[in-house]
C-alpha positions as a Markdown table, in Angstrom:
| # | Residue | x | y | z |
|---|---|---|---|---|
| 1 | Unk | -44.6 | -19.5 | -19.7 |
| 2 | Unk | -41.7 | -17.3 | -18.7 |
| 3 | Unk | -41.1 | -18.9 | -15.3 |
| 4 | Unk | -41.2 | -22.1 | -15.2 |
| 5 | Unk | -39.0 | -22.1 | -18.0 |
| 6 | Unk | -36.6 | -20.1 | -15.8 |
| 7 | Unk | -37.1 | -22.4 | -13.0 |
| 8 | Unk | -35.9 | -25.4 | -15.2 |
| 9 | Unk | -32.6 | -23.1 | -15.9 |
| 10 | Unk | -31.5 | -22.6 | -12.5 |
| 11 | Unk | -32.2 | -25.6 | -11.5 |
| 12 | Unk | -30.6 | -27.2 | -13.9 |
| 13 | Unk | -27.8 | -24.6 | -15.0 |
| 14 | Unk | -26.3 | -25.1 | -11.2 |
| 15 | Unk | -26.4 | -28.8 | -11.1 |
| 16 | Unk | -25.0 | -28.9 | -14.0 |
| 17 | Unk | -22.5 | -26.6 | -13.6 |
| 18 | Unk | -20.6 | -28.1 | -11.4 |
| 19 | Unk | -19.9 | -31.3 | -13.2 |
| 20 | Unk | -19.2 | -28.6 | -16.5 |
| 21 | Unk | -15.4 | -29.5 | -15.6 |
| 22 | Unk | -12.6 | -31.2 | -13.0 |
| 23 | Unk | -10.7 | -28.0 | -13.2 |
| 24 | Unk | -12.1 | -24.8 | -11.0 |
| 25 | Unk | -10.4 | -22.9 | -13.4 |
| 26 | Unk | -13.0 | -23.9 | -17.0 |
| 27 | Unk | -15.4 | -23.2 | -14.1 |
| 28 | Unk | -14.5 | -19.8 | -12.9 |
| 29 | Unk | -15.9 | -16.0 | -12.5 |
| 30 | Unk | -13.7 | -14.2 | -15.3 |
| 31 | Unk | -12.9 | -11.3 | -14.2 |
| 32 | Unk | -14.7 | -8.4 | -15.7 |
| 33 | Unk | -18.0 | -10.3 | -15.6 |
| 34 | Unk | -17.0 | -10.9 | -11.9 |
| 35 | Unk | -16.6 | -7.0 | -11.5 |
| 36 | Unk | -20.5 | -6.6 | -12.9 |
| 37 | Unk | -21.9 | -9.0 | -10.5 |
| 38 | Unk | -19.9 | -7.8 | -7.3 |
| 39 | Unk | -21.7 | -4.6 | -8.9 |
| 40 | Unk | -24.6 | -6.3 | -9.2 |
| 41 | Unk | -24.4 | -7.6 | -5.5 |
| 42 | Unk | -23.8 | -4.2 | -3.6 |
| 43 | Unk | -26.2 | -2.1 | -5.7 |
| 44 | Unk | -28.5 | -4.4 | -3.6 |
| 45 | Unk | -26.7 | -5.1 | -0.6 |
| 46 | Unk | -26.8 | -1.3 | 0.1 |
| 47 | Unk | -30.1 | -0.3 | -1.9 |
| 48 | Unk | -28.5 | 1.6 | -4.6 |
| 49 | Unk | -31.5 | 2.4 | -6.9 |
| 50 | Unk | -28.9 | 4.2 | -9.1 |
| 51 | Unk | -26.3 | 1.8 | -8.9 |
| 52 | Unk | -28.4 | -1.3 | -9.7 |
| 53 | Unk | -29.6 | 0.9 | -13.1 |
| 54 | Unk | -25.9 | 1.6 | -14.1 |
| 55 | Unk | -25.1 | -2.5 | -13.4 |
| 56 | Unk | -29.1 | -3.7 | -15.3 |
| 57 | Unk | -30.3 | -3.7 | -19.1 |
| 58 | Unk | -33.1 | -2.3 | -19.8 |
| 59 | Unk | -34.7 | -5.1 | -20.5 |
| 60 | Unk | -34.0 | -6.9 | -16.7 |
| 61 | Unk | -36.0 | -9.2 | -15.1 |
| 62 | Unk | -35.3 | -10.1 | -11.8 |
| 63 | Unk | -37.1 | -13.7 | -12.1 |
| 64 | Unk | -37.9 | -15.6 | -8.0 |
| 65 | Unk | -38.9 | -18.4 | -8.0 |
| 66 | Unk | -39.9 | -18.1 | -4.4 |
| 67 | Unk | -43.0 | -16.6 | -4.8 |
| 68 | Unk | -43.5 | -16.4 | -8.7 |
| 69 | Unk | -42.6 | -13.5 | -9.2 |
| 70 | Unk | -41.5 | -11.3 | -12.0 |
| 71 | Unk | -40.0 | -8.3 | -11.8 |
| 72 | Unk | -38.6 | -5.8 | -13.8 |
| 73 | Unk | -35.7 | -3.1 | -13.7 |
| 74 | Unk | -38.0 | -0.2 | -12.4 |
| 75 | Unk | -40.0 | -2.3 | -10.2 |
| 76 | Unk | -36.5 | -3.8 | -8.8 |
| 77 | Unk | -34.8 | -0.1 | -8.6 |
| 78 | Unk | -38.7 | 1.5 | -7.1 |
| 79 | Unk | -37.6 | -1.8 | -4.1 |
| 80 | Unk | -35.0 | -0.4 | -3.1 |
| 81 | Unk | -36.7 | 1.5 | -0.1 |
| 82 | Unk | -38.2 | -1.7 | 1.1 |
| 83 | Unk | -34.9 | -3.6 | 1.1 |
| 84 | Unk | -33.0 | -1.1 | 3.5 |
| 85 | Unk | -36.5 | -0.3 | 5.9 |
| 86 | Unk | -35.4 | -4.5 | 6.0 |
| 87 | Unk | -31.7 | -4.7 | 6.6 |
| 88 | Unk | -31.8 | -7.1 | 4.5 |
| 89 | Unk | -28.7 | -8.3 | 2.8 |
| 90 | Unk | -27.2 | -10.8 | 0.6 |
| 91 | Unk | -24.6 | -12.4 | 0.8 |
| 92 | Unk | -22.3 | -15.0 | -1.4 |
| 93 | Unk | -21.6 | -17.8 | 0.3 |
| 94 | Unk | -18.2 | -19.3 | -1.2 |
| 95 | Unk | -17.4 | -19.2 | -5.2 |
| 96 | Unk | -19.9 | -18.9 | -8.2 |
| 97 | Unk | -19.5 | -21.0 | -11.5 |
| 98 | Unk | -19.7 | -19.8 | -15.0 |
| 99 | Unk | -20.9 | -21.6 | -18.4 |
| 100 | Unk | -20.4 | -19.4 | -21.5 |
| 101 | Unk | -18.6 | -16.5 | -23.3 |
| 102 | Unk | -21.5 | -14.5 | -23.5 |
| 103 | Unk | -23.7 | -15.1 | -22.7 |
| 104 | Unk | -22.5 | -15.5 | -19.1 |
| 105 | Unk | -24.7 | -17.7 | -16.2 |
| 106 | Unk | -23.0 | -17.0 | -13.9 |
| 107 | Unk | -24.1 | -19.3 | -10.8 |
| 108 | Unk | -24.0 | -18.0 | -6.8 |
| 109 | Unk | -25.5 | -19.3 | -3.5 |
| 110 | Unk | -26.8 | -16.4 | -1.0 |
| 111 | Unk | -27.2 | -16.4 | 2.2 |
| 112 | Unk | -29.9 | -13.6 | 3.3 |
| 113 | Unk | -30.9 | -11.7 | 6.5 |
| 114 | Unk | -33.2 | -9.4 | 7.3 |
| 115 | Unk | -34.3 | -7.5 | 10.2 |
| 116 | Unk | -37.9 | -9.6 | 10.0 |
| 117 | Unk | -36.4 | -12.9 | 9.7 |
| 118 | Unk | -34.7 | -15.8 | 10.1 |
| 119 | Unk | -32.6 | -15.4 | 7.0 |
| 120 | Unk | -32.9 | -17.4 | 4.1 |
| 121 | Unk | -30.6 | -19.1 | 1.9 |
| 122 | Unk | -30.9 | -19.9 | -2.1 |
| 123 | Unk | -29.1 | -19.3 | -5.7 |
| 124 | Unk | -29.2 | -16.8 | -8.3 |
| 125 | Unk | -28.2 | -17.6 | -11.7 |
| 126 | Unk | -27.5 | -14.7 | -13.4 |
| 127 | Unk | -27.4 | -13.4 | -16.3 |
| 128 | Unk | -24.4 | -10.6 | -18.0 |
| 129 | Unk | -25.0 | -10.1 | -21.4 |
| 130 | Unk | -22.9 | -7.4 | -24.1 |
| 131 | Unk | -24.8 | -4.9 | -24.0 |
| 132 | Unk | -23.6 | -1.6 | -26.2 |
| 133 | Unk | -19.8 | -2.7 | -26.0 |
| 134 | Unk | -20.4 | -3.2 | -21.7 |
| 135 | Unk | -21.1 | -5.4 | -19.7 |
| 136 | Unk | -24.3 | -6.0 | -17.9 |
| 137 | Unk | -27.0 | -7.7 | -16.1 |
| 138 | Unk | -30.4 | -9.2 | -18.7 |
| 139 | Unk | -31.9 | -12.1 | -16.4 |
| 140 | Unk | -31.2 | -13.3 | -12.0 |
| 141 | Unk | -33.4 | -16.0 | -11.6 |
| 142 | Unk | -34.1 | -16.2 | -7.2 |
| 143 | Unk | -34.8 | -20.3 | -6.4 |
| 144 | Unk | -34.2 | -20.9 | -3.1 |
| 145 | Unk | -36.1 | -19.7 | 0.8 |
| 146 | Unk | -38.0 | -16.6 | 1.3 |
| 147 | Unk | -37.1 | -14.4 | 4.9 |
C-alpha cells in the first residue's frame, strides 16, 4: 500500500508545487535544506556509502515508482558499487522547489546517465526532516524513466 501512496504523493506534490506561489522566493529551497539535498545528491554521484549514510535517517526509504521497488538505507548504501560500475550520474535540471517548514518536501528534476544506457529523466521528491537536531533525508521518491 505504501508504493501507491508514494506515487500519488510524488505526482501531486510535483504538480501542485509549481503553483504554490507566484513568488519564486516562496518556493525556494531553504539554504540549510539545500545543503542536505546537495550532500545527498553528491553521495549518489560519488558512490560514497559513508557520505550517503551520514545524510539519511535510519528509517530512510528510496521508492522507485518506475519499477515499483522500495529500498532501505542499508540496501541503497550497498548498491553504491553497482552504481559506480555503470557510471551512473544524476544531474539536477533547473532549480528545485520546496514546500513545508519541517518536514520539507523538495522536488527536483533529474537527468540520469549511465554507460550502459541512453539515459533517463524524472522527478525526485525528497522528504527532509529534523533528526535529533540534524537535517537528514527520510525518503526519496523517484518517478520517471529508467536508464
